[in-house]
C-alpha positions, 0 to 999 in steps of 0.5 A, spaced: 616 578 684 623 577 685 628 571 683 632 567 688 634 560 691 629 556 692 627 555 699 622 551 704 620 552 711 621 547 716 619 540 715 612 539 716 609 546 714 608 548 706 614 550 702 614 557 699 619 557 694 622 562 689 619 567 685 622 568 678 620 574 673 620 571 665 621 576 660 627 575 656 630 567 654 636 568 659 630 568 665 626 562 662 633 559 662 634 560 669 627 557 671 628 551 668 635 550 671 632 552 679 627 546 677 632 542 675 636 543 681 630 542 686 628 535 683 635 533 683 635 535 691 628 532 692 631 525 689 626 525 683 627 519 678 631 521 671 624 520 667 621 525 672 626 530 672 626 530 664 619 531 664 619 537 669 625 541 664 620 540 658 614 542 662 617 549 665 622 551 659 615 551 655 612 555 661 616 560 661 618 560 653 611 562 653 611 567 658 617 570 654 614 570 647 606 571 649 605 574 655 605 581 659 608 581 666 609 574 666 612 571 672 613 564 675 614 560 682 618 553 683 617 550 689 617 543 692 610 540 694 609 534 699 604 529 700 606 524 707 614 522 705 614 524 698 615 530 694 614 533 688 616 540 684 611 545 682 610 551 678 606 556 677 605 561 671 602 568 672 601 573 666 597 579 666 596 578 658 589 578 654 587 572 657 583 566 653 576 565 652 577 558 650 582 554 654 580 548 651 582 550 645 588 553 647 590 546 650 590 543 643 597 542 639 598 547 635 593 552 636 596 559 637 593 565 641 598 571 642 598 574 649 597 567 652 600 560 654 596 557 647 603 555 644 605 549 647 601 548 652 599 541 650 606 539 652 605 543 658 599 539 660 601 532 657 608 533 662 605 535 668 603 529 673 597 534 675 595 541 672 590 546 673 589 552 668 584 559 669 584 564 664 580 571 663 579 575 657 582 582 659 585 579 666 590 574 663 591 567 665 594 562 671 597 556 670 599 550 675 602 543 674 606 539 678 611 533 676 611 527 682 615 521 682 610 517 680 602 518 681 600 524 683 596 525 690 589 526 691 589 534 689 590 539 694 585 543 698 589 548 701 595 552 699 597 559 699 603 564 695 607 568 699 611 574 695 616 579 698 616 586 697 620 588 691 627 588 693 627 583 698 629 576 699 625 574 704 618 575 706 614 577 713 608 574 711 608 566 712 602 560 713 602 554 715 597 548 716 597 542 720 592 536 722 588 532 717 583 535 712 576 534 716 580 538 721 584 543 719 587 549 723 591 554 718 596 560 720 596 567 717 602 571 719 605 578 717 611 580 721 611 587 722 614 591 717 618 587 712 626 584 710 629 580 715 627 582 722 620 581 719 621 575 716 625 573 723 618 574 727 614 570 722 619 564 722 618 564 730 610 564 729 611 558 724 615 554 728 610 556 735 604 553 730 608 547 729 610 545 735 603 548 740 599 542 742 592 541 740 588 547 741 582 551 738 584 557 735 584 563 741 589 559 745 594 558 739 594 565 737 594 566 745 601 562 745 603 566 738 602 572 742 606 569 748 612 567 743 613 573 739 614 577 745 622 578 743 621 579 736 618 586 733 611 582 733 606 580 727 598 580 725 596 573 726 590 569 724 588 562 726 582 558 723 579 552 724 575 547 719 570 543 722 568 538 716 563 534 720 560 540 723 560 544 717 563 551 721 570 555 721 573 557 729 578 563 727 581 567 732 585 573 729 590 579 732 593 585 728 591 586 721 589 579 717 583 580 713 578 573 712 573 571 708 569 566 706 566 566 699 561 562 695 554 559 697 548 564 699 551 569 702 557 571 696 563 573 701 562 574 709 568 577 712 572 574 719 573 578 725 580 580 727 582 584 733 586 590 733 593 589 736 600 586 734 601 580 737 608 580 742 606 587 744 598 589 744 593 585 745 585 585 747 582 579 750 583 574 745 576 572 743 574 566 738 568 566 733 564 561 729 562 561 722 558 557 717 562 553 712 558 549 708 560 544 702 563 548 696 566 554 701 572 557 700 576 560 706 581 566 704 586 569 708 591 574 706 595 579 710 595 587 709 599 587 702 593 584 698 587 590 698 581 588 699 577 590 693 578 584 689 571 581 687 570 574 686 564 575 682 569 579 677 572 572 676 567 566 673 568 560 675 574 561 679 571 558 686 571 552 683 579 552 681 585 549 685 586 553 691 593 554 688 590 558 682 585 562 686 591 564 691 595 566 684 589 570 681 588 574 688 595 576 688 596 577 681 590 583 682 589 585 688 597 584 691 600 591 692 608 592 691 609 596 696 609 590 701 610 583 702 604 579 700 601 573 702 595 569 701 592 562 703 586 559 700 582 553 704 576 549 700 571 545 704 
């Protein structure tokens, strides 16, 4: 995961932010400064900026002192016309068997986020934490100007190929929770041309009038004709009917996790949006309460199994996405994960 300036998607789309490898004190300071700059850009009150600075410094310091392969994401989060700052700290250390005990002030467990965890959770407006012994820890924490909005039910993460500053993977979400529509896109290849194709897909998704997933994929196919092309998938959650409607073209993978079936794969048809396609088809799948929808690019391998992570599907979509990206994301390609909870 690479460092870089904090960036954001167009208005109405989710912010991707910037990743930082946190392995030494200097990199920890860089993360704190990036978070502070973002908070100033978002016009966050001075008191909340101070809380954010403490939280980021503690989280980054813990990664430097006690974690393995520690990385942090800094990005904006939005709810209507209010914006906050989110950090996601990820490590592949020994993990914690007792997260609640690790949150006590003064408690220390080598290789974990234990030291200072209490301070981090106090400064955060909202937080979530998941840890598995032998696999590592994921912490998501947000600071908002005032009271935190209701926890997000949809979130995702994007990581560019090592050495690249931009990613050809992207995602977007639109509509109310009870009728959300999600786009996952993987621009062909990587680098600036792949990122350009992804941005065309995002703009098209945001501007196309309401329609079902198949109609949206058809619109994306037409719009991407002047780019190198992309794999795309659109899902629509209908909470009243407890179903997911889905259409995909290319190598975006989708699965419904949880419930009686454990894992159910979604069908994407072969092709490249913008260049090659068969007739686009829309499929419908049961999506009962308590289910989790997972979409990801081919930068995430299929070997990941939810049953190896007890309790993970009850955590926030940010933490689920970060755990999948850490353990199933490849370093040889852009990687993107989008998680939706019913």
